[in-house]
N, C-alpha and C positions, 0 to 999 in steps of 0.2 A: 441794773443791780439792785439787790436786796438789802434793806438796812434791817438790823436785828434790833429785838425789844430790849427794853431796859433790864429785864431779868436774865438775858443772857450771861452765862458764868463769867465770859470774858469782862463784860461791864461790871460785873459785881467785884472782879478780882480787883480791877484797877481804879474803879471809882475812889475819890478822895486820898490815892496814896501819893506819896512824893515822888519827883522826878527821879531821885537817886534809887527809889524802890523799882521804879520801870526801866531804868538802865541795867539795873542789876539781873532782872528777870529776864527782858528782852533785847539787852544791848541797845546800842545807839538806833535812832530811827532812820529809815531809808529817806526821808525826806524830814526837815524842820524849817518851818516859817516861823516869822513873827506877823502878828497882826497889827493893824493900826492902834487898837485899842491895849496893845502891849500884851495880849496873851501869846504864848507860843503853841504851834499846832505840830503834833509829832504824827507822823505816818508810818506805819509800819505794812510791809506788804509779804503775804503768804503766798506763794503760788505753786500750785501743783501741775504737773505735766501729765501728759498721756490720756488714756480713756476719760478718766474722771478729772479733767482738766478744769481747774476755775482758779480765779485771783480773789484772795481776801484781802481787805484792808481793815486795819484798826486805826482809828484816827482820834487821837488824844488832844484836847484843848486843856491847856495847863496855865493857871495864873497863880503867881508868887510861889513857884515849884511844886505846884499840888494840882492834881488832875479833877477836871471840873466837869469834863465832859468825854464820854466815851461812844464812838460810833463803830459799829462792825458792819461791813459791808461786803458782799459777795458778788462776784460777777461769773456765772456758771457759763462753760463753754458745751457742754453736752448734758443730756439727759442724765446719764449716769452721775455725773457730779451732782446733781442737787440731791441725790440719795446720800452721798458722802457729805460727813459733817466737814463743814469750811472752816479754816485758820487751825487745822489739826494741830501744826507745828507750834503755834502760839498758844493754843489751848493746853497741849501737853507741857509746854515750857512754865504756863501758870499753874497747872495743876487744876484747869478749870474744864478737863473733859467729862461731860456729864454721863 
C-alpha cells in the first residue's frame, strides 16, 4: 500500500477539522477504535471494482474531537488502477479532487 504525502488534498481538507465536520462530509466511519492514549481512530474505505480495482483507506486520528493526523493509503490491484486517482469518492465529497 502507498501512503500519500501531507500535501494530498484529502489531508489538507481534513487536518484540524472537528469530528462533526468529518461526519457531515463523510458520514460515519467504516471502523472506529479508541487507542490506549484516548485518541480515536476513524477509518474510511473507498473501494473501486473492475479493471481499475483499488482500495483506498483514509485513516483519521482524533483527540478532543479534532483531527490530529490524516493518512491516505491505497492498495492497487491492477496497473490501470495506478493511473486512476484513488479515493475518488472521498475526494469528490470533500471537494478535494485536484
